[in-house]
N, C-alpha and C positions, 0 to 999 in steps of 0.2 A: 114458034115457040111462046108458051109461056112458062116461066118457070116460079113459083113461090116459095116464100120458107113456113113453116107452123112448127114454136116452141110445145110442145106435147104435152112437157114435163119444166115443174118449176115452184113460178111463186107467182098471186095474182094480188095485187092493190086496189084498191076501195080506196081515194081521197077525198075529201072535203075537207076545204079549206074554205072555211066562216070569217067575217069580222061581224060591224055590229046595223050591220042594212045589206050583204053580199051576202054570196054563198057560191062557192067553183065543186065541182063533182064530176070524178072523172074517173075510169077505169082501164088499170094495166094489167096485162099477160105477160107475166115472162118480161120482164123491161129490162131486168142484167144482161140476159142471156142475145136478146135483141139485139143491145146496145153491143156484145162482144161481134152479134156479125156484121149489124150498120154504125160502128164506130163514130160517123161524121153527120149523124141526126140533131140536129139541137135541142128537139123534141125529150128525143129519151138524156139524152147531158144532162137537161135540165134536171127530169126527173132524178137521176139520178144523183143526184147534186143535192135536190128533196132530202129523198131517203138516205142518204149520207148523215144529213145533218137531224136528223129525226134516230137515227140511232148515235149516234158522239148525243145529241144532249140529253133525247131521254132510252140511254143504251136502252131500246131495242130493237127488234128487228135482226137484231147481226144474227151473223154466218154461219159464224166460230164457235 
């Protein structure tokens, strides 16, 4: 038996991080919902920290 979890509502994020010579891009579907379901996944925790930093510094993507 296999169990899978899909979050079908929420917010998707496309992220592009770039410096002078390198760039990295990735996309997350509903990272905050998945973090609630899987609170010990390092990648989700790190992305949540990035979102919190962006929300605080730029005052965007606020849920309230």
